[in-house]
C-alpha positions as CSV (number, residue, x, y, z in Angstrom):
1,M,31.9,5.1,-0.2
2,L,30.9,1.6,-2.3
3,I,28.2,3.8,-4.1
4,D,30.7,6.0,-5.1
5,A,32.6,3.5,-7.3
6,M,29.2,2.1,-8.4
7,R,29.1,5.6,-9.6
8,I,32.2,5.8,-10.9
9,V,31.6,2.4,-13.0
10,A,28.4,3.2,-14.4
11,R,29.6,7.2,-15.6
12,E,32.8,5.2,-17.3
13,T,30.9,2.8,-19.2
14,G,28.9,4.7,-20.8
15,F,25.2,4.7,-18.4
16,T,23.0,7.6,-17.8
17,I,22.2,8.0,-13.9
18,V,19.0,8.4,-12.8
19,D,19.3,8.8,-8.5
20,H,16.6,8.7,-5.9
21,T,15.7,7.5,-2.5
22,F,17.7,4.2,-2.1
23,G,20.8,4.4,-4.2
24,F,20.6,4.5,-8.1
25,T,19.2,3.0,-11.8
26,A,21.3,3.0,-14.4
27,V,20.2,3.5,-17.6
28,R,22.5,3.7,-20.9
29,E,19.5,5.8,-23.6
30,D,21.3,3.7,-26.6
31,D,21.8,0.0,-26.3
32,D,19.1,-1.5,-24.9
33,R,20.7,-5.0,-23.5
34,H,21.7,-3.5,-19.3
35,L,20.4,-2.2,-17.0
36,L,21.8,-1.6,-13.5
37,F,20.5,-0.2,-9.6
38,C,21.9,0.1,-7.5
39,L,21.3,1.1,-3.2
40,S,23.2,2.8,-0.5
41,T,23.3,0.1,1.1
42,G,26.2,-1.3,-1.3
43,E,23.2,-3.9,-3.1
44,W,23.3,-4.3,-6.9
45,S,21.8,-5.8,-9.5
46,I,22.3,-6.4,-13.2
47,Y,19.3,-7.0,-15.9
48,D,18.3,-7.4,-19.5
49,S,16.7,-3.9,-20.1
50,R,14.6,-6.1,-22.9
51,T,12.7,-8.6,-20.9
52,A,13.4,-7.5,-16.6
53,R,15.1,-10.6,-16.4
54,L,18.2,-10.6,-13.7
55,I,21.5,-11.4,-14.8
56,T,23.5,-10.9,-12.1
57,N,24.0,-8.7,-8.4
58,G,26.5,-8.9,-6.0
59,F,26.6,-6.5,-1.8
60,D,30.5,-5.9,-2.7
61,L,32.2,-3.8,-5.2
62,G,34.9,-7.0,-6.7
63,S,32.1,-8.8,-7.7
64,F,30.3,-5.5,-8.6
65,L,34.2,-4.5,-10.6
66,A,33.7,-8.8,-12.2
67,A,30.6,-8.9,-13.6
68,A,30.7,-4.9,-14.5
69,R,34.3,-6.1,-16.4
70,R,31.8,-8.7,-18.1
71,Y,28.4,-7.3,-19.1
72,F,29.5,-3.5,-19.6
73,D,33.0,-3.4,-20.5
74,L,34.7,-1.7,-18.2
75,S,38.8,-1.5,-19.0
76,S,40.8,-3.4,-16.5
77,A,42.4,0.0,-15.6
78,T,39.8,2.0,-14.9
79,A,38.8,-1.6,-12.6
80,E,41.9,-1.2,-10.9
81,A,42.5,2.5,-10.7
82,V,38.2,1.7,-8.6
83,Q,39.4,-0.6,-6.2
84,K,42.2,0.9,-5.2
85,E,40.5,4.2,-4.8
86,Y,36.9,2.5,-2.4
87,A,39.0,-0.9,-1.6
88,A,37.9,-0.7,2.6
């Protein structure tokens, strides 16, 4: 499932995951740059954690991995592995 792939990316890039009814929110306790919000429907959003301003959002794995590489320093090897494992 897409949400499982998003959880892997969040964990691999140092986020702490807080589960809730609709999906999860991910934060980095030692870094106040970004906040990640993911819904079980596959929708995701990245916010500036200091201002709560939306930075980017999307609905599919490819766009999520591209954003994670840009904003969370996700390695290309991890992005490729997640893409391969969860490609629909």
